[in-house]
C-alpha positions in Angstrom: 89.9 186.6 147.0 89.0 190.0 144.1 85.7 189.4 142.5 87.2 187.6 138.3 88.5 184.8 140.7 85.0 184.4 142.3 83.3 185.2 139.4 85.3 182.4 137.4 85.4 179.5 140.5 82.0 181.1 141.8 79.7 182.2 138.9 80.8 180.9 136.2 80.4 177.0 136.5 76.6 177.8 137.6 76.5 179.6 134.4 78.3 177.3 132.0 76.0 174.3 133.7 72.7 175.8 132.6 73.8 176.4 129.4 74.8 173.2 128.6 71.5 171.5 130.1 69.7 174.1 128.5 71.1 175.2 125.3 71.7 170.9 124.2 67.9 170.8 124.8 67.4 173.5 123.3 69.2 172.0 119.9 67.3 168.5 120.3 63.8 170.5 120.0 65.0 173.1 117.5 67.8 171.9 115.7 67.8 167.9 115.6 68.9 167.8 112.0 72.0 169.1 113.2 72.8 166.9 115.9 74.9 164.4 115.1 78.9 163.8 115.3 78.9 164.9 110.9 81.3 161.4 110.3 84.0 162.4 107.7 84.8 158.9 107.0 83.4 158.8 103.9 85.4 161.8 102.1 88.7 160.0 103.8 89.1 157.1 106.4 92.7 156.7 106.8 93.8 156.8 110.4 89.6 157.7 111.1 90.1 154.6 113.6 92.7 154.3 115.5 92.2 158.1 116.2 88.7 157.7 117.2 89.3 154.5 119.9 92.6 155.8 120.7 90.7 159.7 121.8 87.3 158.1 123.2 88.8 155.4 125.3 91.2 158.8 126.5 88.7 161.1 126.9 86.2 158.7 128.4 88.7 158.2 131.2 89.1 161.1 131.8 85.4 162.8 132.1 84.9 159.2 135.1 88.7 159.3 136.4 88.0 163.9 136.7 84.5 162.7 138.1 85.0 159.4 140.4 88.5 161.8 141.7 86.7 165.4 142.4 83.4 164.2 143.4 84.1 161.3 145.7 83.6 162.6 149.7 86.8 163.1 151.1 85.5 160.8 154.5 85.2 157.9 151.8 88.5 157.6 151.0 89.5 158.1 154.5 87.3 155.8 155.7 89.0 152.8 152.7 92.0 154.3 154.3 93.8 155.5 150.6 95.3 158.1 152.2 96.0 161.7 150.2 98.9 161.4 149.1 98.3 158.7 147.9 94.5 159.3 145.6 97.5 162.0 144.6 99.9 159.7 142.9 96.6 157.5 141.5 94.6 160.2 139.9 98.7 161.8 138.1 99.4 158.1 137.2 95.9 157.4 135.7 95.7 161.0 134.4 98.5 160.8 132.0 97.9 157.8 131.1 94.3 158.3 129.3 95.5 162.0 129.1 98.3 160.9 126.3 95.8 158.0 125.3 93.3 161.2 124.5 95.7 163.6 123.6 97.4 161.0 120.4 94.4 160.2 119.4 93.3 164.1 118.5 96.3 164.6 117.4 95.6 161.6 114.4 92.6 163.2 114.2 93.5 167.3 113.5 96.1 165.8 111.5 93.5 164.3 109.6 90.8 167.0 109.6 93.8 170.2 108.6 95.4 168.3 106.2 93.4 166.2 104.2 91.6 169.0 101.3 88.4 167.7 101.3 87.6 167.3 104.4 89.2 170.7 105.1 86.4 172.5 102.8 83.5 170.0 105.3 85.0 171.4 108.6 83.1 173.7 110.8 84.9 176.7 111.9 83.1 175.6 114.8 85.0 172.7 114.8 87.7 173.5 114.2 87.5 176.1 117.6 86.3 172.7 119.6 89.2 170.4 118.3 91.9 173.1 119.5 89.9 173.9 122.5 90.0 170.7 123.8 93.6 170.2 122.7 94.7 173.5 125.1 92.0 172.2 127.9 93.8 169.3 127.5 97.9 169.5 126.9 96.8 171.5 130.3 95.9 168.7 132.2 98.4 167.1 131.6 100.6 169.2 132.5 99.3 169.8 135.7 100.9 166.5 136.5 103.9 167.6 136.4 102.7 170.6 139.0 101.7 167.7 141.3 104.9 166.1 141.3 105.2 170.1 143.7 102.7 168.7 145.5 102.5 165.0 146.5 100.7 165.5 150.5 97.2 165.5 149.2 96.7 168.5 150.0 96.3 170.7 146.5 94.1 167.4 145.5 91.8 167.2 148.2 90.8 172.0 148.5 90.3 170.9 144.2 87.8 168.3 145.6 86.2 170.5 148.3 86.0 173.4 145.9 83.9 170.5 143.0 81.9 169.6 146.0 80.6 172.6 147.1 80.3 173.8 143.3 77.8 170.9 142.8 75.9 171.5 146.3 75.7 174.5 146.1 77.2 176.7 148.6 78.8 179.9 147.9 82.2 179.4 149.5 83.8 177.0 146.5 85.9 180.2 145.0 88.2 180.4 148.9 89.7 177.0 148.7 91.5 177.1 145.3 92.5 180.7 145.5 95.9 180.1 146.1 95.8 177.5 143.5 98.7 177.2 140.5 98.2 178.5 138.3 97.9 175.7 135.4 94.7 174.3 138.0 93.1 177.3 137.1 93.3 177.6 133.8 93.0 174.3 133.1 89.2 174.4 135.1 88.8 177.6 132.8 89.1 175.7 129.9 87.0 172.7 131.1 84.6 174.6 132.5 83.9 176.6 128.9 84.1 173.2 127.2 80.0 173.1 129.0 79.5 176.1 126.5 80.4 175.3 123.5 79.1 171.6 123.7 75.5 172.7 122.2 76.8 174.2 119.9 79.2 171.8 118.9 79.4 168.3 117.0 79.4 166.9 120.5 75.6 166.8 121.7 76.4 163.1 119.7 77.5 162.2 123.3 73.9 162.9 125.6 72.5 159.5 122.4 74.8 157.9 123.9 73.8 157.8 126.9 70.4 157.6 126.4 71.3 154.5 124.2 70.8 151.7 126.3 72.9 149.5 123.2 75.0 152.3 122.6 77.8 150.3 123.3 76.8 146.9 122.3 75.5 148.1 118.6 76.8 147.0 115.2 79.1 150.1 113.7 77.4 152.6 112.3 77.8 151.9 107.5 79.0 155.3 106.0 79.2 153.6 102.7 78.1 150.7 101.1 81.2 147.9 102.0 
């Protein structure tokens, strides 16, 4: 195992999570007026609602799917009688559904933001990088579905689960479990980890507000402009 692999998949996850947590806290303490999603509905609505709904349904499904899939101990699945092959098939199908919804929504939002002159003029460089980064991360994730079809025994899925669980339990041998993983999986992991790094410096920080507010899901629509 070379030093670069050990750094990216054994040390970098902790750097990313530290920037994610402390960066978010620092931004909340120092720049609360920038803690927002920077809605552009006032400038042009277009397909904003459709794109937003598809994107958010997709990305929320992917987030919780990754959490449950990667962080649930293997013994739990074995106790429930879920074979590794079945679990991988479920992950492929659900990941494909939510990933496709997210990609469709993202493409709508990107087209609207990059092709409308008024919106493009007020779009920050950081937001452009964020959209492209999510696009690439999502594209790699969808591509891994085809790669997973070549590993239907579920062995690769177990290795990825072991890697994630060793990371969150602070065991230093995490990186060695995915040293033989296909390049697509490694690139997807790196891009996904890097999203945590850029999170505090972009509009993504508004996600924290959603988790912090108990009534966020059932609250009324925010009126950006009067009807």
